[in-house]
C-alpha positions in Angstrom: -53.9 -43.3 8.3 -51.0 -42.7 5.9 -51.9 -43.3 2.2 -49.0 -45.7 1.8 -50.4 -47.9 4.6 -53.9 -47.8 3.1 -52.5 -48.8 -0.3 -50.6 -51.6 1.3 -53.7 -52.9 2.9 -55.4 -53.1 -0.6 -52.5 -55.2 -1.8 -52.7 -57.4 1.3 -56.4 -58.0 0.7 -55.7 -58.9 -2.9 -53.0 -61.4 -2.0 -54.8 -63.0 1.0 -52.5 -61.5 3.6 -53.8 -60.5 7.0 -50.6 -59.1 8.5 -47.6 -57.7 6.7 -44.1 -57.3 8.0 -41.7 -54.7 6.7 -38.2 -54.8 8.2 -35.3 -52.4 7.5 -32.7 -54.6 5.9 -31.6 -55.6 2.4 -30.8 -59.0 0.8 -27.8 -59.2 3.1 -29.3 -58.0 6.4 -27.2 -54.8 6.2 -27.6 -52.1 8.8 -27.1 -49.3 6.2 -29.0 -49.9 3.0 -29.2 -48.6 -0.6 -32.2 -46.3 -1.2 -33.9 -49.2 -3.1 -34.3 -51.1 0.2 -35.7 -48.2 2.3 -39.2 -49.8 2.3 -39.9 -49.3 6.0 -38.9 -45.6 5.7 -41.2 -45.2 2.6 -44.1 -46.8 4.5 -43.7 -45.1 7.8 -41.8 -41.9 7.3 -39.2 -42.8 9.9 -35.7 -42.2 8.6 -32.6 -43.9 10.1 -31.4 -47.5 10.0 -33.5 -49.0 12.8 -37.2 -49.9 12.6 -39.7 -52.7 11.8 -43.3 -52.1 10.6 -46.3 -54.3 11.1 -49.5 -53.6 9.3 -52.9 -55.3 9.7 -56.5 -54.3 9.4 -56.6 -52.9 12.9 -53.5 -50.6 12.8 -49.9 -50.0 11.9 -47.1 -50.4 14.4 -43.5 -49.2 14.2 -40.7 -50.7 16.4 -37.5 -48.8 16.9 -34.8 -48.6 19.5 -33.9 -45.8 22.0 -31.8 -43.9 19.5 -34.9 -43.0 17.6 -37.6 -42.5 20.2 -37.8 -38.7 20.0 -37.2 -38.7 16.2 -40.0 -41.3 15.7 -42.4 -39.2 17.8 -41.8 -36.3 15.5 -41.8 -38.2 12.2 -44.8 -40.4 13.0 -47.0 -37.5 14.2 -50.3 -37.5 12.5 -49.7 -40.8 10.7 -51.8 -42.9 13.1 -48.8 -45.4 13.2 -48.3 -46.5 16.8 -44.7 -46.2 18.1 -43.5 -49.4 19.8 -40.5 -48.4 22.0 -38.1 -51.4 21.9 -36.7 -52.7 25.2 -39.0 -50.5 27.2 -41.1 -52.2 30.0 -44.4 -53.7 28.7 -43.5 -53.3 25.0 -43.6 -56.6 23.2 -41.1 -57.5 20.5 -42.3 -57.9 16.9 -42.3 -61.7 17.4 -44.2 -61.5 20.7 -46.7 -59.2 19.1 -47.3 -61.7 16.2 -47.5 -64.6 18.7 -50.1 -62.8 20.8 -52.1 -61.9 17.7 -52.2 -65.6 16.7 -53.4 -66.6 20.1 -56.2 -64.0 20.0 -57.2 -64.7 16.4 -56.5 -68.4 16.2 -54.3 -68.1 13.1 -53.9 -65.7 10.2 -51.7 -65.2 7.1 -48.5 -63.3 7.6 -46.7 -61.9 4.5 -43.2 -60.5 4.0 -40.4 -60.4 1.4 -38.2 -63.3 2.4 -35.2 -61.7 0.6 -35.0 -58.9 3.3 -35.6 -61.0 6.3 -32.6 -62.8 7.9 -32.8 -66.6 7.6 -32.7 -67.3 11.3 -35.6 -64.9 11.9 -37.7 -66.3 9.1 -37.2 -69.7 10.5 -38.2 -68.6 14.0 -41.4 -67.0 12.7 -42.2 -70.1 10.7 -41.6 -72.4 13.7 -43.3 -70.4 16.5 -46.2 -69.0 14.4 -46.7 -72.1 12.4 -47.7 -74.2 15.4 -50.3 -71.5 16.3 -52.0 -71.9 12.9 -50.3 -69.0 11.1 -49.7 -69.4 7.4 -46.6 -67.5 6.1 -46.3 -66.1 2.5 -42.7 -65.2 2.4 -42.5 -64.4 -1.3 -44.5 -61.2 -1.2 -42.8 -57.9 -1.8 -46.0 -55.9 -1.5 -44.3 -52.7 -0.7 -42.6 -52.9 -4.1 -46.1 -53.0 -5.7 -47.1 -49.9 -3.8 -43.9 -47.9 -4.2 -44.2 -46.9 -7.8 -41.4 -44.3 -7.6 -38.9 -46.7 -6.0 -35.3 -45.8 -6.7 -33.4 -48.4 -8.7 -30.0 -49.9 -7.8 -27.2 -48.5 -9.9 -24.3 -51.0 -9.3 -20.9 -49.3 -8.8 -17.7 -50.5 -10.5 -15.6 -52.3 -7.9 -12.0 -51.5 -7.2 -9.0 -53.1 -5.4 -7.3 -51.7 -2.3 -3.5 -51.8 -2.1 -1.6 -54.1 0.1 -0.2 -51.1 2.0 -3.8 -50.6 3.2 -5.0 -54.1 3.7 -1.8 -55.8 5.0 -2.8 -59.2 3.6 -3.5 -60.5 0.1 -6.8 -62.1 -0.8 -4.9 -65.4 -1.3 -3.5 -65.2 2.3 -7.0 -64.5 3.7 -8.5 -67.4 1.7 -5.9 -69.7 3.1 -6.9 -68.7 6.7 -10.6 -69.1 5.8 -10.1 -72.6 4.3 -8.2 -73.6 7.4 -11.1 -72.6 9.5 -13.5 -74.5 7.2 -11.4 -77.6 7.5 -11.6 -77.4 11.3 -15.4 -77.3 11.0 -15.5 -80.0 8.4 -17.3 -77.6 6.1 -17.1 -78.3 2.3 -18.6 -75.0 1.3 -18.8 -71.5 2.8 -21.6 -69.1 1.8 -20.6 -65.5 2.5 -23.5 -63.2 2.4 -22.4 -60.2 4.5 -21.3 -57.4 2.2 -18.5 -56.2 4.5 -17.1 -59.7 4.7 -17.1 -60.1 0.9 -15.3 -56.8 0.4 -12.8 -57.5 3.1 -12.0 -61.1 1.9 -11.2 -60.0 -1.7 -9.7 -56.6 -0.8 -12.2 -55.0 -3.1 -14.5 -52.0 -2.5 -17.4 -50.3 -4.2 -20.1 -47.6 -3.6 -23.4 -49.4 -3.7 -24.5 -48.0 -0.3 -24.1 -44.4 0.8 -21.2 -44.0 3.2 -20.3 -47.7 3.1 -17.8 -48.6 0.4 -19.2 -52.1 -0.4 -20.8 -53.7 -3.4 -23.8 -56.1 -3.7 -22.3 -59.6 -3.8 -22.3 -63.2 -2.6 -19.4 -65.5 -2.3 -19.6 -69.3 -2.5 -16.3 -71.0 -1.9 -15.1 -74.6 -1.6 -11.7 -76.1 -1.0 -10.7 -75.4 -4.5 -13.1 -72.8 -6.0 -14.3 -69.2 -5.3 -17.4 -67.9 -7.0 -18.2 -64.2 -6.8 -21.8 -63.2 -7.6 -22.2 -59.5 -8.5 -24.6 -57.3 -10.4 -24.2 -56.3 -14.0 -21.6 -53.5 -14.3 -19.8 -54.2 -11.1 -16.8 -55.8 -12.9 -15.9 -53.7 -15.9 -13.7 -56.1 -17.8 -12.2 -58.6 -15.4 -11.0 -58.8 -11.8 -7.4 -57.8 -10.9 -4.8 -60.3 -12.0 -4.2 -61.4 -8.4 -7.9 -62.5 -8.2 -7.7 -64.6 -11.4 -8.7 -67.7 -9.5 -12.2 -66.1 -8.8 -15.1 -67.0 -11.1 -17.4 -64.1 -11.6 -21.1 -64.9 -12.0 -24.4 -63.0 -12.1 -25.8 -61.8 -8.8 -29.1 -63.8 -9.1 -27.3 -67.0 -10.0 -26.5 -67.6 -6.3 -30.0 -69.1 -5.7 -29.6 -71.8 -8.3 -26.0 -72.6 -7.3 -27.0 -73.0 -3.7 -29.9 -75.2 -4.7 -27.5 -77.3 -6.8 -25.1 -78.0 -3.9 -24.3 -81.6 -3.1 -26.7 -82.5 -0.3 -24.2 -85.0 1.1 -21.7 -82.2 1.8 -21.6 -79.6 4.6 -22.4 -75.9 4.1 -21.2 -73.2 6.5 -23.4 -70.1 6.5 -24.5 -67.3 8.8 -28.3 -67.1 8.8 -27.9 -63.7 10.5 -27.0 -62.2 7.2 -28.2 -64.9 4.7 -31.7 -64.0 3.8 -34.6 -66.4 4.4 -35.4 -66.9 0.7 -31.8 -68.0 0.0 -31.7 -70.3 3.0 -34.8 -72.1 1.7 -32.8 -72.9 -1.4 -30.4 -75.1 0.6 -31.0 -78.7 -0.5 -33.1 -80.7 1.9 -31.1 -82.9 4.2 -27.8 -81.0 3.7 -25.8 -80.6 6.8 -25.1 -77.0 7.8 -22.9 -75.1 10.2 -25.0 -72.1 11.0 -22.9 -69.6 12.9 -20.8 -66.5 12.3 -18.3 -67.1 9.4 -14.6 -67.2 10.2 -14.3 -63.9 8.3 -16.3 -62.0 10.9 -13.7 -62.2 13.5 -10.7 -62.1 11.1 -12.1 -58.8 9.9 -12.8 -57.4 13.4 -9.3 -58.1 14.7 -7.1 -55.7 12.7 -3.6 -56.6 11.5 -0.7 -54.3 12.0 -1.0 -52.7 8.6 -4.6 -51.9 9.2 -3.9 -50.5 12.6 -1.1 -48.3 11.4 -3.1 -47.1 8.4 -6.1 -46.3 10.6 -4.0 -44.3 13.0 -2.8 -42.2 10.1 -6.5 -41.6 9.1 -7.3 -40.4 12.6 -4.4 -37.9 12.6 -5.8 -36.4 9.4 -9.3 -36.4 10.8 -8.2 -34.6 14.0 -6.9 -31.7 11.9 -10.2 -31.4 10.2 -12.0 -31.6 13.5 -10.0 -28.9 15.3 -10.4 -26.6 12.2 -14.1 -27.1 12.6 -14.3 -26.6 16.3 -12.3 -23.3 16.1 -14.4 -22.2 13.1 -17.8 -22.9 14.8 -16.7 -21.2 18.0 -15.6 -18.2 16.0 -18.7 -17.8 13.9 -21.4 -18.8 16.4 -21.8 -15.3 17.6 -21.9 -13.8 14.1 -24.9 -13.1 12.0 -26.4 -14.5 9.9 -26.1 -17.6 12.1 -24.8 -20.9 10.9 -27.3 -23.8 10.9 -26.9 -27.5 11.5 -26.7 -28.3 7.8 -24.3 -25.5 7.0 -22.1 -26.7 9.9 -22.2 -30.3 8.6 -21.2 -29.1 5.2 -18.3 -27.0 6.5 -17.0 -30.0 8.4 -17.2 -32.0 5.2 -15.1 -29.4 3.4 -12.5 -29.4 6.2 -12.2 -33.2 5.8 -12.0 -32.9 2.0 -8.9 -30.8 2.5 -7.1 -33.8 4.0 -5.1 -36.1 1.7 -6.9 -39.3 0.8 -10.4 -38.3 2.0 -13.1 -39.7 -0.3 -16.4 -39.9 1.6 -18.1 -39.4 5.0 -18.4 -42.6 6.9 -22.0 -41.8 7.8 -24.5 -39.0 7.6 -23.3 -36.3 10.0 -25.3 -35.9 13.2 -25.3 -32.2 14.0 -27.8 -31.5 16.7 -28.0 -28.0 18.2 -29.8 -27.5 21.5 -33.0 -29.5 21.7 -32.1 -31.4 18.5 -29.1 -32.8 20.3 -31.4 -34.7 22.6 -32.5 -36.8 19.6 -29.9 -39.5 19.8 -29.4 -40.2 16.1 -30.7 -36.9 14.8 -29.7 -35.9 11.3 -30.7 -32.4 10.2 -33.0 -31.9 7.2 -34.1 -28.7 5.6 -37.3 -29.0 7.6 -35.6 -29.4 11.0 -32.4 -27.4 10.3 -31.9 -25.3 13.4 -29.9 -22.0 13.7 -26.8 -22.4 15.9 -27.1 -19.6 18.4 -24.2 -18.3 20.6 -25.2 -20.4 23.6 -25.4 -24.0 24.6 -24.2 -27.2 23.0 -23.8 -28.5 19.5 -23.6 -32.3 19.5 -21.5 -33.4 16.5 -21.2 -37.1 15.6 -19.3 -37.6 12.4 -16.6 -39.5 10.5 -14.7 -39.9 7.3 -13.4 -42.5 5.0 -9.8 -41.9 3.9 -7.6 -44.2 1.7 -5.9 -45.1 5.0 -9.0 -46.0 7.1 -12.3 -45.1 8.6 -13.0 -42.6 11.5 -15.9 -42.0 13.9 -15.9 -39.3 16.5 -18.3 -37.3 18.6 -17.6 -34.0 20.3 -20.2 -31.9 22.1 -19.1 -28.4 21.5 -19.9 -25.3 23.6 -20.9 -22.6 21.1 -21.6 -20.1 23.9 -22.4 -19.9 27.6 -23.5 -23.1 29.3 -25.8 -23.7 32.3 -24.5 -25.5 35.3 -26.7 -28.5 34.5 -25.0 -28.7 31.0 -21.5 -28.5 32.5 -22.3 -31.1 35.2 -24.0 -33.5 32.8 -21.1 -33.2 30.3 -18.7 -34.0 33.2 -20.6 -37.1 34.2 -20.6 -38.3 30.6 -16.9 -37.7 30.6 -16.5 -39.7 33.8 -18.2 -42.7 32.1 -16.1 -42.2 29.0 -12.9 -42.3 31.2 -14.2 -45.4 33.0 -14.2 -47.3 29.7 -10.8 -45.9 28.8 -9.4 -47.1 32.1 -11.2 -50.5 32.1 -9.1 -53.7 32.4 -10.9 -56.8 31.1 -9.5 -59.9 32.8 -9.9 -63.3 31.1 -13.5 -64.3 31.3 -14.8 -60.7 31.2 -16.8 -59.6 28.2 -19.0 -56.8 26.7 -21.5 -57.0 29.6 -18.7 -56.2 32.1 -17.4 -53.3 30.0 -20.8 -51.9 29.7 -21.5 -52.0 33.4 -18.1 -50.5 34.2 -18.7 -47.6 31.9 -22.2 -46.8 32.9 -21.5 -46.9 36.6 -20.4 -43.3 37.1 -23.5 -42.0 35.4 -25.9 -44.4 37.1 -24.5 -43.4 40.5 -26.1 -40.0 39.9 -29.3 -41.2 38.2 -28.2 -40.8 34.6 -28.1 -43.3 31.8 -28.4 -43.6 28.0 -30.7 -45.5 25.7 -28.1 -46.6 23.1 -25.2 -49.0 22.9 -21.9 -48.1 24.4 -19.6 -49.3 21.7 -19.3 -50.8 18.2 -16.5 -52.1 16.1 -15.3 -49.9 13.3 -14.6 -51.4 9.8 -11.4 -50.8 7.9 -12.8 -48.9 4.9 -16.0 -50.7 5.4 -19.1 -50.0 7.6 -18.5 -47.6 10.5 -20.6 -50.0 12.5 -18.9 -53.4 12.5 -19.7 -56.6 14.3 -19.6 -58.9 16.0 -18.1 -56.6 18.6 -21.2 -54.3 19.1 -22.3 -53.5 22.6 -25.9 -52.7 22.3 -28.3 -51.2 24.8 -29.4 -54.7 25.9 -26.1 -56.1 27.2 -24.8 -59.2 25.5 -21.7 -61.3 26.3 -19.6 -60.1 23.3 -16.0 -61.2 23.2 -13.5 -58.3 23.1 -10.1 -59.1 21.7 -6.8 -57.3 21.3 -6.6 -55.8 17.8 -10.2 -54.7 17.7 -10.9 -51.1 17.0 -14.0 -49.9 18.8 -15.9 -46.8 19.8 -16.3 -45.4 23.4 -19.4 -43.3 23.3 -21.5 -42.7 26.4 -24.0 -39.9 26.4 -26.9 -38.2 28.2 -30.0 -36.7 26.5 -32.3 -34.3 28.2 -35.5 -34.4 26.2 -36.1 -31.2 24.2 -33.3 -29.4 25.9 -29.8 -30.7 24.9 -27.7 -33.8 24.4 -24.2 -34.7 25.3 -22.1 -37.5 23.8 -18.4 -38.0 23.8 -16.8 -40.5 21.5 -13.3 -41.7 20.9 -12.2 -44.7 18.9 -10.0 -47.1 20.8 -7.6 -49.9 20.0 -7.9 -52.9 22.2 -4.6 -54.2 23.4 -3.1 -56.9 25.6 -1.5 -55.4 28.7 1.2 -58.1 28.8 -0.6 -60.1 31.5 -3.4 -61.5 29.5 -5.8 -58.7 30.2 -7.4 -56.5 27.6 -7.0 -52.8 27.9 -7.6 -50.0 25.4 -5.9 -46.8 24.2 -7.5 -43.9 22.4 -6.7 -43.4 18.7 -8.8 -40.2 18.4 -6.8 -37.0 18.8 -9.2 -34.2 19.4 -9.5 -32.1 22.6 -12.5 -32.5 25.0 -14.7 -29.5 25.6 -12.8 -27.8 28.4 -15.5 -25.2 28.9 -17.9 -28.0 29.8 -15.7 -29.8 32.4 -16.4 -29.3 36.1 -13.0 -30.3 37.6 -14.6 -30.6 41.0 -16.6 -33.7 39.9 -13.5 -35.5 38.6 -11.1 -37.5 40.8 -7.4 -36.6 40.7 -6.8 -39.7 38.6 -9.5 -38.8 36.1 -8.2 -35.2 35.8 -4.7 -36.5 35.3 -5.9 -38.8 32.5 -7.6 -35.9 30.7 -4.5 -33.8 31.0 -2.3 -36.6 29.7 -4.7 -37.2 26.8 -4.5 -33.5 25.9 -0.7 -33.7 25.9 -0.9 -36.5 23.4 -3.3 -34.5 21.3 -0.8 -31.6 21.3 2.0 -33.9 20.2 -0.1 -35.3 17.3 -1.6 -32.0 16.1 1.0 -29.3 16.5 3.3 -30.7 13.8 0.3 -30.7 11.5 -1.1 -27.2 12.1 0.2 -23.7 12.3 -0.7 -20.1 13.0 -4.0 -19.3 14.7 -5.0 -22.9 14.6 -1.9 -24.0 16.5 -2.6 -21.4 19.1 -6.1 -22.7 19.4 -4.9 -26.2 19.9 -2.5 -25.1 22.6 -5.3 -23.2 24.4 -7.7 -26.1 24.2 -5.1 -28.5 25.6 -3.8 -26.4 28.5 -3.7 -28.2 31.8 -7.0 -28.3 33.7 -6.7 -27.8 37.5 -9.2 -27.9 40.3 
């Protein structure tokens, strides 16, 4: 068993804990976290943003979703940690596992750090396990006691975005939020999601890699706004147009929540408010526990945000076609490029574009068999040479001062097998099915997911990850609430949302294919929701089998390529312009 697990068991024994739970989040239930919060990664060795670890005296168990199955098999090898494949038949959830354990053992003591467990989940565990005789110790950060070399948080200095990027002032946004509060009869709103805080105040930071946010809480009432930040986040004072905001210490949020008037009503989202903080709410205080009004305001982009994002995508498209031409040109040359060198070259191409300041996530560059690992990210240990054959799956994105991008292209770096070509084309058919979907009133994310997967399922193919996610505006590249996960949920999809369209297929230890555009959701004028692509990069024409496409699908691809030409040719010249022309030539049967 891993030394970290054995050390944790010693701490568990000393603290009277029989079972210990290590989730993946931070104090705000963020998907992407600061290195300080990578406790599950430290304990298990599994990198990536998805995973939950349970340790007891019998074993250690790691839950992760379909994006990480192959990666987890590799990274857990030899650790004696058992992989629990989420959403697979016969695999219990963490909660079901703990309940079953209680039924077998007749009660035990469960420990976890309540600051990194969402409030709703802590309450569920307390309710369901408590009645089975389980005692919960929620104030035990035992991993912190084991992790002696734990990185510390270095708060970034926060900065303001211009109105030309945000489209609305913080004052205007607050007026909209307070109107929503009045409709719910809420006296206070506790905002715990980092993206919501950044969006509301038009402020950004760099406390989390690839996500320009800052650690913070906001507690607002009808006439006050308190912002809780770490030391050093605000250098002198907030910008003048935020003079109405009172800045307080990050840890003061707990005492201020505890001091709220219990006769009033508090609105919070226990999906992002941590369990320890939720327990500070005065006893008897009425709460509205649901997504905050900011969640949907942020997800539905205003005209300025949309225009700004479109400009970012045009810049990003130039960087992408530079890269695609480059990798096709150098793939056959020696010494060969590797996944890491390719990812670095793409970063350099993005950095040449005006306003680029960061990647929007760690580049997924998977060549050949590594492409079959859904969210693979190359490391020095796994860094594969890119040979002049097969596929390079490249999922990447950038943050520009205009907006955030996310794109996947599966690139032919040499000859392809017929299986590769046909599988690429079936993924393309699914991709086009989403592009052509019309959501009538009453339809939701479940319907869109089914429409998109249908062309692949018709030939026995499918993928073990979500179809789509919202994209934040200079925020997290994965933005809710409009996230269509692998397990279909009835997510509302509205005009103004910017989302991804990313079906794929993954042939274990052989290759992977994923095609991703960002799309803008729009009203078709008849009350239906349609989408249009806002990504402007050619598909891989060498991997398209026109015989598998309908005439309508082929016409769509050709029209898309015409649009790509119109966007790119004014921005490129010379050999790159000729490359774009060649890649966007009409495809015929």
